[in-house]
N, C-alpha and C positions, 0 to 999 in steps of 0.2 A: 338340736335339730338338724337334719340332713342338708346340706347345700345342694339344690339342683339348680346351679346357674348355668349359664352358656359354656362355662369351662369345666362343668362336672358331668359326665354322662348319667342318663336315667338308669333305673335296673332296667333289665330286659322286659318284664310283664308290664311295667309302666310305660316304657317306650312303645311296645306293640299296641299296647291301649290308645295311647296318643295318636300312633300313625292311624290306627282305625277310625278314629275321629276325624283326622284330617280327610282321610279319603271319602268318608261319608260326607263331610262338609263340601269338598269340590265337587263330588258327584252330583249333590243337591242342588249346586250353584248354577249348574246350566238350566235345569227348571226355573229356577229363580230369574235369573237373566231374561229367559224366553217371558216369563210374565210382566218383567219390567218395560221390554221392548214393545209390548201392545200396548202401551200408555204413553211412552216417552220416545222421542225420536232417538235413533240408535247412538248419535254421537253425543248427545245429552246425558243419555242412559249411561253411558260408558264413563263420560267426565264427571257424572256425580258419584258414580260407585268410586271411582278413582279418589274422589275429593274425600268421601268418607273414609276410606282406606288411609289415606295421606295423614288426617286427624288422628285417627285410630293408632297408627304408628307412630306418629310422633309424641303420644303419651306413654305409649308402651316402650318405646325406646328410652324415653326420658326417665320412666320410672325404673327401667333397669339399669341406668347408666350406661346405655350404649349409644345415645345420641351423640354422633361425631360431625366434624366439619371434613368432608370428602378430601382426601390426597389427590393431588394432581394426577398422580399415576391410575387412580380408579374413576377418573371423570370420564374416560372412554366408555368403560362398562356400564356407567350408569346412562349415559347416552342411548347405547345400543339397546339396554333391556328396556329403557322407557320408551324408546321410538319402536323397536321391531316388536317386543312383546305387548308392552302395556296400552301403546296405541294402535299400531297396525293390527295384531292380532285380535287385541281385544274389541276394536271398531267392526273390524271385517265380521268376526263372529256374530256380532251384535245385529249387523245388517243382514247376515246371513238366517239367522234365526226367525227373521220374519217370515221367511218362506220356506224352512225346512224343518221337519220336527227335531226334538232334541235328540232322539235316538240317533238318527241318521248324522245329525250335527256334532255329537260329541264323538262317534266313531270316526268322522272324517277327521276331526280336529287331533285325535290322538293317532293319526297316522304319520305324526310328525317326525317319530325316531325313524320310520322308513326312509325318510329324505335326508337325515342326519348321517347315516351310515357312509353314504356315497360322498355326501359333501366333506365329511371328515377324511375320507380317502384322498379326494379332490385337493383339497384345501390345506389341511393338517397333517398329510402324510400317514396317516393312521390306517393300517392294514385292512384290506377288504376282504375279510376271511370267508371261508366257506360257511362257517355258520350264519355270518352276516349276509352273505348273497342269498342264501337259503330263506333266511327271514324276509328278507327284500322280496323274494319270489311269492312267497307265502301270503305275504300282506296285500302284494299287486293282485293276486288271484282273488282275495277277499274283496278288492275295490271292483274287480271285474263281477264277482257276484252280486255287490250291492248295486251297480248300474246296469244289470241285466234288464231287457226289454219287459218282463213280467214284473219286475219290480220298480221300475223307474220309468215315468212318462217324460220321453224326451221333447215331447211337444209343449210341456208347460214351460214358458219363457221364464217365467218366476223363479220356478224350481230350478232350472238350469243355472240362472245367476245366482240364487241361494248357495246350491251346492259348489260352484266355482269361486264363490268369495270364501267359504270354509276351507276349501282346499288351499287359496291362496294363502289364508291365515295361518293354515300348517306349514307352509313354506316359509314365511315371516318367523314363526316359531322355530323352525329348523336353522333358519340363518342366526336366530339369537342364541340359540344353544351352543352353535359352532364358534360364534365369537366368545360366549362365555368359557369354553373349554381352552381356547387359545389366550384367554388373559391371564395376565400375571397379577394375581390378587395381592393387595396391600392390606386393606380391611376386609370383614369377613361379609358375605352375601347379605346377611341379615342386617349389617350395621348400615348398608348401603340402600336398602329397600326404601325407607323412608324417603331419599333424594330421588329415586326413581320414580315412585308414585307422584311424586310433587311435579316433577318434570312432566309427567304424563297427563296430570290434570291440567296444568296449564296449556299444554298444546292442544288437548282434546277440546277445552273450553273455546280456545280461540278458534277451533276449526268449527265447532258447534254453533258460535256467533256467526261465521262468515257463511256457514251453509244453511242453518235453521232459523239465525236471529234469535233473539231473547227466548228463553226457554218460557212454553205455554204447557204447564203441567197441573192437571187436575189432582191434586193431592189427596190421598186416603190413606187410612191406617194401614192398609195391606201393601200399599205402594212403599210407603215409608219404611214398613218392616223388610220389604225386599230390599231395598237399598241398603239399610242397615247391616242384613244378613250378608249382602254381597261384599260390603265394604270391610265389616269387622270381622265376621266369621269367615266369609270365603275368601279373604286376602290377609287382613293384619293378623289376626290371631293364627290363621292357618300356616303364615310364613313364619312366625315363631315357632310354632309348634314343629315344623318340618325341620327348622334349623336344630330344635332339641332332638328329634328323631334322627337326624343324619350324623350327629355325634354319638350316638346310642346304639345304632343297629349296622350292620354291615350293608355296605353299597348295592350287593346284589338282592337284598332283602329289600330294600326301598324302591330300586329300579322295578322289580317284578312285583311288589305290592300295590305300587301307584297304578298299575294295569286294572285293578279292581274299581278304579274311578269311572271309568266309560260303563262298566255293567251297573253300577250304583244309579249312574244318569240315566240310563235306558230305563231301569225298572222304576226310578222315581218319575220320571217323566210318563210312564204309563198309568201309575198309582194317580199322581196329584192332577196330570192333565188330559188323562184319558186317551194319549197315544197309543196306538195298536203297535203290537211288537209283532212283525211277521217273521216267517221262517228265514227268509233272504237276509235279513238284518241280523238273525242271531249266527247264521253261518258266516256272513261276512265279518261280523266283529269277532267271532272265535277265531277265524284265520288271520285277520289284522292283528290282533293282541298275541296270537300264536306265534305270528312271524316277529313280532317286536321280542316276545320272550326268547326265542330261539337266538336272535341275534344279541341280546343282552346277556344272557348266561355266559360268563367269562370262560374260555377253554385255553387260554394259554396266559403267558406273563403280559401284565398290562405294561402300556408305554408310560414314562414318566409324566406327560400330558395329563393322561387318564388318571394317574394316581393323584395328583396334585388338584385338578380340577373339580368343582362342586359334583355332586351327583345329579343325574337326571331328574330325580325327584325334587332336588332343591331347586332347580331352576322353572319348574313348572308351577303355573298359578292358573287356577281355572277362570 
């Protein structure tokens, strides 16, 4: 029997199929989160999803013999990812989804790489190449299209707050990616993800108790299924799958392929939630994702930090 462990890459066709499953799972996760925050306060929604993921990851890592006690050198990255991505990004997106359609939310959330490039130049001394500057410019033009007066009602206070929260979430995600790229890894990202979700669950639960009090949830099979999907499929299994994919496919393939996630999210929200897809959203999404693609395709020799850091796809969680 062939061994497809974490140390043995998958055949290319199986890796591509697994990658496609992950992209679809993450794309659908935005619509699932939207349905959850209609019934549960955002902080509790994020805390419960994180708790489900933590339990699932514990048993997954235990079954694979990958459950470890973190080394001291990896504690900072556990805190960084746990706080910046799993707490700040996830909670801000959950709040924003109360007021912003999934389609616009996911496109705004995926502006993150636009902010990573100048941050990497400023803090990590990575070159800001012409391709990256062109990509940033194209992406910013996409944002202008998204917020043009014909497509965006600036007098709607809730909409303004929602869009602002999701853009702020994207900045936190970018800060997380910058730290991840600078970190000197001892254990693998997959081995540490359980501790990141555990930390996030504790922080989010404490915040939820302080802000909202004890959870008052009207449970239903649909809501329970949404939490199970978000925690297990959208987080735990997806992260394991991406760990396998990143060891089996070139980094440029995963970095570009992950851009299909917003497309899946927009389409699924239109089908499942009946959200309209207008021309400005399509144009904005095309320009933003096109800008990310332009800035992602390697045009020269990569730095040693870029060669040894996890890929962008490995740091992404919906």
